[in-house]
C-alpha positions in Angstrom: 102.6 66.6 133.0 101.6 69.9 134.3 98.6 69.5 137.3 95.8 71.0 136.9 94.9 74.7 138.6 92.5 74.0 141.5 90.7 77.2 142.7 90.1 77.0 146.2 88.7 80.3 147.2 85.5 82.0 146.0 85.4 84.6 143.2 83.6 88.1 143.3 83.2 90.3 140.8 80.9 93.7 139.4 80.6 93.2 135.9 78.3 95.9 134.5 77.6 97.1 130.8 74.1 96.6 129.1 75.0 92.6 128.5 74.4 92.4 132.2 70.9 94.0 132.4 67.8 92.4 131.6 64.8 95.0 130.5 61.2 94.4 131.5 58.3 96.7 132.1 58.5 97.6 135.5 62.4 98.8 134.4 65.8 97.2 134.3 67.4 94.7 136.6 71.4 95.0 137.0 73.7 92.5 137.9 75.2 93.3 141.3 77.3 90.7 142.3 78.9 87.8 140.6 80.1 84.9 143.1 81.7 82.4 141.3 82.2 79.0 144.0 84.8 77.0 144.4 84.7 73.6 142.9 86.8 71.2 145.4 89.0 68.6 143.9 87.9 65.2 144.2 88.9 63.5 147.3 91.9 61.1 147.2 89.3 58.4 148.1 86.8 59.1 145.6 86.7 57.0 142.6 87.6 58.4 139.4 84.8 59.6 137.4 84.2 58.0 134.0 83.3 59.4 130.9 79.2 57.2 131.0 77.9 55.4 128.5 75.1 56.7 127.3 73.3 53.4 125.8 74.3 52.3 129.2 71.2 50.6 131.6 72.6 51.0 134.5 71.8 53.9 136.8 74.3 57.1 137.0 75.7 58.8 140.2 73.2 61.4 141.1 75.2 64.8 139.9 74.9 67.9 142.6 73.4 70.5 141.4 74.1 74.0 143.1 71.3 75.2 145.3 71.0 78.3 147.7 69.0 78.7 151.0 68.3 81.6 152.1 67.4 82.8 155.5 66.9 86.3 156.8 67.1 86.0 160.8 64.8 89.5 161.2 63.2 90.2 158.3 61.8 93.5 157.7 57.6 93.6 159.7 56.3 95.5 157.1 57.3 95.1 153.4 56.5 97.9 151.1 55.0 97.7 148.3 57.7 99.2 145.6 57.2 95.9 143.5 53.6 94.9 144.4 52.3 97.0 141.4 49.7 96.4 139.3 51.0 94.0 136.9 48.4 94.8 134.4 50.6 98.5 134.2 53.8 96.7 132.7 54.3 97.9 129.2 55.6 95.0 128.2 53.0 92.6 129.6 50.1 93.3 127.6 47.9 91.8 130.4 44.9 93.4 129.3 45.3 93.0 125.3 44.2 89.2 125.4 41.0 87.7 126.7 39.9 84.0 127.0 36.3 84.8 127.2 34.7 84.3 124.1 31.6 86.9 124.7 31.8 89.8 126.8 28.6 88.0 128.7 30.2 84.8 130.2 31.2 85.1 134.1 34.0 85.1 135.2 35.7 81.6 136.6 36.0 81.3 140.1 40.2 82.3 140.0 38.9 85.7 138.5 36.1 86.4 141.1 38.0 85.3 144.4 39.7 89.0 145.4 36.3 90.8 145.1 34.1 88.4 147.2 32.1 87.1 144.1 33.3 83.8 144.1 34.5 80.7 146.3 37.8 81.4 148.3 41.4 80.4 146.7 42.5 76.6 146.9 44.5 76.6 150.1 42.6 79.8 152.3 38.9 77.2 152.0 39.4 76.4 155.4 38.9 79.0 158.2 41.9 79.1 160.9 45.2 77.6 160.8 45.8 74.2 159.3 46.1 71.2 162.0 50.1 70.4 162.6 51.1 67.4 161.2 50.8 64.0 163.2 48.7 66.5 165.8 46.0 63.7 166.4 49.2 61.4 167.4 49.9 61.8 171.0 53.1 59.9 170.5 54.8 62.6 168.3 54.2 65.4 170.7 57.1 67.6 171.7 58.5 67.6 175.2 59.4 70.5 176.7 63.0 71.0 177.2 64.8 71.1 180.8 65.8 75.1 180.3 62.5 76.5 179.0 62.6 77.8 175.1 66.3 77.1 174.4 67.1 75.1 171.4 68.1 71.6 171.0 71.2 71.5 169.0 72.9 68.3 167.8 75.6 66.9 169.7 78.4 66.0 167.6 81.0 68.7 167.4 82.1 69.1 163.4 84.8 71.0 163.7 86.7 68.0 166.3 85.0 64.8 165.2 86.9 61.7 163.7 84.2 60.7 161.0 84.9 59.5 157.6 81.6 61.1 156.2 83.5 64.7 156.9 86.5 65.4 155.4 87.5 68.7 156.6 85.8 72.0 158.2 87.5 75.1 157.2 85.6 78.0 160.2 86.4 81.9 158.9 89.6 82.9 161.3 87.3 85.7 162.1 84.0 84.0 162.5 82.9 85.5 166.3 83.2 89.1 164.8 81.5 88.2 161.8 78.6 86.9 163.5 78.8 89.6 165.9 78.6 92.7 163.3 76.0 90.6 161.2 72.7 92.5 160.5 69.7 90.7 161.8 68.4 92.1 158.5 71.2 90.9 156.5 71.1 87.5 154.1 72.4 84.5 155.0 73.1 81.5 152.2 73.8 77.9 152.6 75.0 76.7 149.1 75.9 73.3 148.0 79.0 72.9 145.3 79.9 69.1 144.4 81.2 67.9 148.0 81.4 71.1 149.1 79.0 73.7 151.5 79.3 77.1 152.3 77.7 79.2 154.6 77.9 82.4 153.1 77.0 86.0 154.6 75.4 87.7 151.4 75.1 91.2 152.7 78.2 91.8 154.5 80.6 94.7 153.5 83.0 94.6 155.8 85.3 93.8 153.4 85.4 93.9 149.2 85.6 90.1 149.1 83.3 89.7 152.4 80.5 88.1 150.3 82.5 85.6 149.3 84.4 84.5 152.1 82.7 81.3 153.8 82.1 81.7 157.4 82.2 78.2 157.2 83.0 75.6 154.5 82.5 72.2 155.1 84.3 69.4 152.6 82.7 65.9 152.5 84.9 63.0 151.6 82.8 60.8 149.2 79.0 62.3 149.8 77.9 65.3 147.7 74.8 67.4 149.0 72.2 67.4 146.8 69.8 69.8 148.9 69.2 71.6 151.7 66.5 74.0 153.8 66.5 75.9 156.5 64.1 75.8 159.1 62.2 79.0 159.6 60.3 78.6 162.5 63.4 78.3 164.4 65.7 80.7 163.4 66.8 83.1 165.9 70.1 85.3 166.1 72.0 82.2 167.6 70.8 79.6 166.3 69.5 78.1 163.1 68.5 74.5 162.0 69.8 73.6 158.7 68.7 69.9 156.8 71.6 68.4 154.5 70.7 65.7 151.9 73.5 63.7 150.0 74.0 61.4 147.1 75.1 58.5 149.6 71.8 58.8 151.3 72.9 60.2 154.8 70.9 63.1 156.0 72.6 65.9 158.7 71.3 68.3 160.9 73.2 71.1 161.1 73.5 73.9 163.6 75.5 77.0 162.2 76.3 78.7 165.1 77.5 76.1 167.1 79.3 73.9 164.3 77.5 70.8 165.7 75.6 68.2 163.7 73.6 64.6 164.1 73.7 62.3 161.5 70.4 60.3 159.9 69.5 57.1 158.0 73.8 56.9 158.8 74.8 54.3 155.7 70.8 54.3 154.7 70.0 52.1 157.4 66.3 53.3 156.8 66.5 53.7 153.2 69.8 54.0 150.8 68.4 55.9 148.1 70.2 59.3 147.5 68.2 62.3 148.4 66.8 64.4 145.8 64.8 66.9 147.8 64.3 68.0 151.4 62.0 70.3 153.4 61.3 71.1 156.8 57.6 70.0 157.4 55.4 73.5 157.9 54.6 74.5 161.6 57.0 71.9 162.6 59.9 72.2 164.9 61.8 68.3 164.4 59.7 67.1 161.2 60.8 67.0 158.1 60.1 65.4 154.4 62.8 64.0 152.3 62.5 62.3 148.4 64.4 59.4 147.6 65.6 58.8 144.8 63.5 55.6 144.6 60.2 56.4 144.8 59.5 56.9 148.5 58.5 59.9 150.6 59.7 59.5 154.0 59.4 61.9 157.4 62.4 62.1 160.1 62.6 63.3 163.3 65.7 65.2 163.6 65.9 64.1 167.4 64.9 60.8 167.1 67.4 57.7 166.6 67.1 55.5 163.4 66.1 51.7 163.4 66.8 49.4 160.6 63.1 50.1 158.7 60.7 46.9 158.2 57.5 48.1 156.4 54.3 47.5 158.8 51.6 45.1 157.2 48.6 47.5 158.1 50.3 50.0 155.6 47.2 50.9 152.9 47.3 52.7 149.5 45.2 54.5 146.9 45.6 52.5 143.7 44.1 50.5 141.4 41.5 47.9 141.9 40.7 46.2 139.4 43.8 44.8 138.1 44.3 46.1 134.8 47.8 48.7 135.1 50.6 47.0 134.9 52.5 49.9 137.0 49.3 51.2 138.9 49.5 54.8 140.4 49.8 54.3 143.8 50.6 56.5 147.4 51.2 53.1 149.4 51.2 54.1 152.9 54.6 52.1 154.8 54.0 53.5 157.7 51.3 55.8 158.8 51.9 59.1 161.0 49.0 57.5 163.4 51.3 54.2 163.9 51.9 53.8 167.4 55.4 52.6 166.8 57.1 56.1 167.2 60.1 55.5 169.0 62.3 55.7 166.0 62.9 57.3 162.9 60.7 57.3 160.5 57.8 58.7 161.2 56.1 58.0 158.6 56.7 56.3 155.1 55.1 56.4 151.8 56.1 54.9 148.3 54.6 57.0 145.7 56.2 56.2 142.4 58.1 53.4 141.0 60.7 56.3 139.6 62.8 58.9 140.4 61.1 61.8 142.4 63.0 65.1 141.8 61.0 68.0 143.5 58.1 68.4 145.5 56.7 71.7 147.7 54.3 72.3 150.3 50.9 74.1 149.5 50.8 78.1 151.4 48.2 76.5 153.6 50.3 73.3 155.1 47.7 70.7 153.9 49.0 69.8 150.8 52.2 69.0 148.1 53.0 68.4 145.2 55.6 66.0 144.1 57.1 65.5 140.5 58.7 62.7 139.1 61.0 61.5 136.3 58.2 59.7 134.6 56.5 62.7 134.1 53.7 62.9 136.6 52.9 65.4 138.9 50.7 64.3 141.7 48.9 66.2 144.5 49.2 64.7 148.0 46.6 65.8 150.9 49.6 64.9 153.4 47.8 65.4 156.6 45.4 63.0 155.6 47.8 61.0 153.9 45.9 60.9 150.6 46.8 61.4 146.9 44.0 63.3 145.1 45.3 64.5 141.9 47.4 63.0 139.4 48.6 65.1 136.3 50.9 64.3 133.3 53.2 66.2 131.3 53.3 66.6 127.9 56.4 65.3 127.2 59.4 63.4 129.2 59.7 64.0 133.0 59.3 66.9 135.0 62.4 68.6 137.1 60.7 71.2 139.2 57.8 72.4 140.8 56.0 75.4 143.0 52.9 76.9 144.2 51.5 80.8 143.8 51.5 82.9 146.9 48.0 82.0 147.6 47.8 78.6 146.7 45.2 78.8 143.4 48.3 77.3 141.3 51.6 74.9 140.7 53.9 75.6 138.5 55.6 72.9 136.6 59.1 72.3 134.6 61.0 69.5 132.9 62.0 67.9 130.1 59.4 69.3 127.9 61.0 72.6 127.5 58.0 74.0 128.8 56.7 76.0 132.2 53.2 74.3 132.8 50.7 76.1 134.7 47.8 74.0 136.9 44.6 75.5 138.6 44.0 73.4 141.3 40.7 74.8 141.4 39.6 74.0 138.4 42.0 70.5 138.7 43.3 71.3 135.0 46.1 72.8 133.2 45.3 76.3 132.3 48.3 77.3 129.6 51.6 76.0 128.9 54.5 78.5 128.7 56.7 78.1 125.7 60.3 79.8 125.4 63.0 78.0 126.4 64.9 75.8 124.1 66.0 72.9 126.8 65.0 71.3 129.7 63.5 73.5 132.6 65.4 72.8 135.6 63.7 75.4 138.2 60.8 77.9 138.6 59.8 80.3 141.0 56.9 82.9 141.8 57.9 86.4 142.4 55.9 87.3 145.9 56.6 90.9 145.4 55.0 91.4 142.2 51.9 89.3 142.8 48.7 90.9 143.7 45.1 88.9 144.1 44.8 88.5 140.0 48.0 88.8 138.9 50.9 87.1 139.1 54.8 87.4 138.0 57.2 83.9 138.4 60.5 83.1 136.9 62.1 79.6 135.5 65.7 78.8 134.5 66.7 75.9 132.0 69.8 74.2 130.6 69.6 76.6 127.8 71.1 79.2 129.9 68.0 81.6 130.1 66.4 83.2 132.3 62.7 84.0 131.5 60.2 85.7 133.2 56.8 85.5 133.0 53.5 87.8 133.9 50.2 85.7 134.6 46.3 86.6 134.3 43.6 84.4 133.5 42.2 87.2 131.4 45.1 87.6 129.3 45.8 83.7 127.7 44.9 84.2 124.3 42.1 81.3 123.7 43.9 79.1 120.8 41.7 79.1 117.4 41.5 75.3 117.4 39.3 75.5 120.8 36.5 76.1 119.1 36.1 72.9 117.5 35.4 72.0 121.2 32.0 72.8 122.4 31.5 76.8 123.1 32.8 76.4 126.9 36.1 78.5 127.6 38.0 78.0 130.2 36.4 80.8 132.5 33.0 78.4 132.2 35.1 75.2 132.6 33.5 73.2 134.9 35.6 70.3 136.1 35.0 66.7 135.3 32.8 64.7 137.5 33.8 62.2 140.0 31.2 59.5 138.9 32.6 58.0 136.2 30.9 55.4 134.1 32.9 51.6 133.9 33.0 52.3 130.6 34.9 55.6 130.9 37.0 53.6 133.3 37.8 51.1 130.9 38.2 53.2 127.8 41.0 54.1 129.3 43.1 51.4 128.1 42.2 52.9 124.6 42.7 56.8 125.0 43.8 58.9 127.7 40.4 59.6 129.1 40.1 60.3 133.1 40.4 58.0 135.6 38.6 57.7 139.0 40.0 55.4 141.7 38.9 54.8 145.3 41.2 55.6 147.5 41.6 54.0 151.5 39.4 56.3 153.2 36.5 56.4 150.7 37.8 59.7 148.8 38.2 59.9 144.9 41.4 59.9 143.0 41.1 61.5 139.7 43.9 60.9 137.2 43.5 63.5 134.6 44.4 62.9 130.9 47.0 65.1 129.0 45.3 68.0 127.0 46.1 68.5 123.5 48.3 71.7 122.8 45.7 73.2 120.3 43.3 73.2 123.0 45.8 74.7 125.8 46.3 78.5 126.1 50.2 79.7 125.3 52.0 81.9 127.7 54.5 84.3 125.8 57.6 85.5 128.3 57.7 88.7 129.2 61.6 89.1 129.4 63.8 86.3 128.0 67.5 86.3 128.2 70.8 84.7 128.7 72.7 85.1 131.5 75.6 82.4 132.0 77.5 80.4 130.2 76.8 77.1 131.8 73.2 75.3 132.2 71.4 76.8 135.2 70.0 74.9 138.0 68.5 77.6 140.5 66.5 80.9 140.9 64.9 82.6 144.0 63.1 86.1 144.4 64.0 88.1 146.9 62.8 91.6 148.2 65.3 93.3 146.8 67.2 91.1 143.9 66.9 87.7 141.7 69.5 85.4 142.5 70.3 82.6 139.8 72.9 80.0 139.7 74.7 77.5 137.4 75.8 74.0 137.8 79.4 75.9 137.2 78.9 77.3 140.4 78.4 81.2 139.4 75.6 82.7 141.3 74.4 86.3 140.1 72.6 88.7 142.1 70.1 90.9 139.9 69.0 94.1 141.5 65.4 95.4 141.1 64.8 98.6 139.7 65.2 100.9 142.2 62.9 103.8 140.6 59.6 103.5 142.2 56.2 103.8 140.7 56.8 107.7 141.5 60.5 107.9 140.2 61.2 108.2 143.8 65.1 106.5 144.9 64.7 104.1 147.1 67.5 102.0 149.1 67.2 98.4 149.9 68.7 95.8 152.2 72.0 94.6 150.6 72.6 97.8 147.9 74.0 100.7 150.4 71.0 101.5 152.0 69.5 100.8 155.9 71.5 97.8 156.0 
């Protein structure tokens, strides 16, 4: 019996042709690099994967989809306005064609007046000054200064010399020191996971034809699959990076790639034994990071604190139903508050937010709120500084898989099992548009900050239909559905969020319909559960570009200054160069394209 060939090296190619181009109004995006990541074979001790029974009720092991964490040590201070042009000028966007106003006499809503100062500031920028740091009111969380000044603390365990059974093998590049010395500080590092492998790549290296494909370090784990990871932008230097990794075994790694050292957190699931679905550094913190476990828990860890078996504190509070009518109430239960006096060990804080799997979460640009999406089809807005759930929205159908905020914090994007990208306005506290265009589940969404301004937005989405879609969004461009005229003549522009003062009849009516529900939180603030709005009453937004760009389901998208990056479940990472023609037709060299890098 022939042994199947196992590819152990990444493969870099540079395909060309019309099928590797994306035509959009501002120009043509061209495929620069196609990097195929090597999928490691199963570890000998790993149980063989059997064909899952589609009718089985037991949960299947989590699948590791490819994700990237990109970081530039010293990004350019001044971002050129090459792409941040007036999106309405896009010939394919037709942004000035449609209007949601029913008459020219109607005033613009708050989202349309924020840029000219005639309305309230956008969500996320209402409070002047810097947002307070998470947990700054608890003196027990104050970081003690290190002995040698500003030198960053590093993990303690040498990964290369470790005899831990958790790590199978570490493969540093034979010329690792030389490659790091030659790395341009404006170049792009990338950390990427595939199966049980985790790789550190230099996507800007041009020393050899295959340099981008050769990992600086490759880590193979024994049984764990890395499901998510994040780089702390606050602590990055030319010789130090703090990377956190969440795994399918619930173990979390704090990894410093330059020194090749790591610490293992939540070892063997001592705090929470559920796999990690998302992990992110808390904005503005050098030590604290937030983890969503697949059992519906959100837990804050400190990378430098020890772990102890966690028992929920008895004085935990919650934002929940008080009338006992709900069999499964929507709840934010505080198992441990960030203000707890017991901060000798992890966790720093622990919240139970759902009885279903949390798929993703994202912090708002103002570092005050986060959006959390779950398998039960809920989008929850949490004021994490106050540990309070404020809004709960529901998908049109099925679960949500991904979420992100607009650069200005006005909007939230979600995608999931209803094959739609949904746009939610946090200022109006409602859905403002649904975006059909995918033919299967939407797996990732992201805004393009280089093509967003005060009024216009560009975002992208990818899905299991193998398609990449780009969208241009402006409140003024949305076409009003004809069915909306059935309602009273009040457009989205003049929509007034529903009052928080509900009558008792409206609350009890939720048992018979999808009426808005207001519940009282532990601190006296109200939680609003919003109804599902009919598709006939919601504006629909068409994509400006839709193209199948892979042979396998896509699972990740990211926007960089010079390119768009996509990844699929089988490890194909594609880098698409932005149009190099400026507004006036001048050729401009960008980092990583043979210019000033």
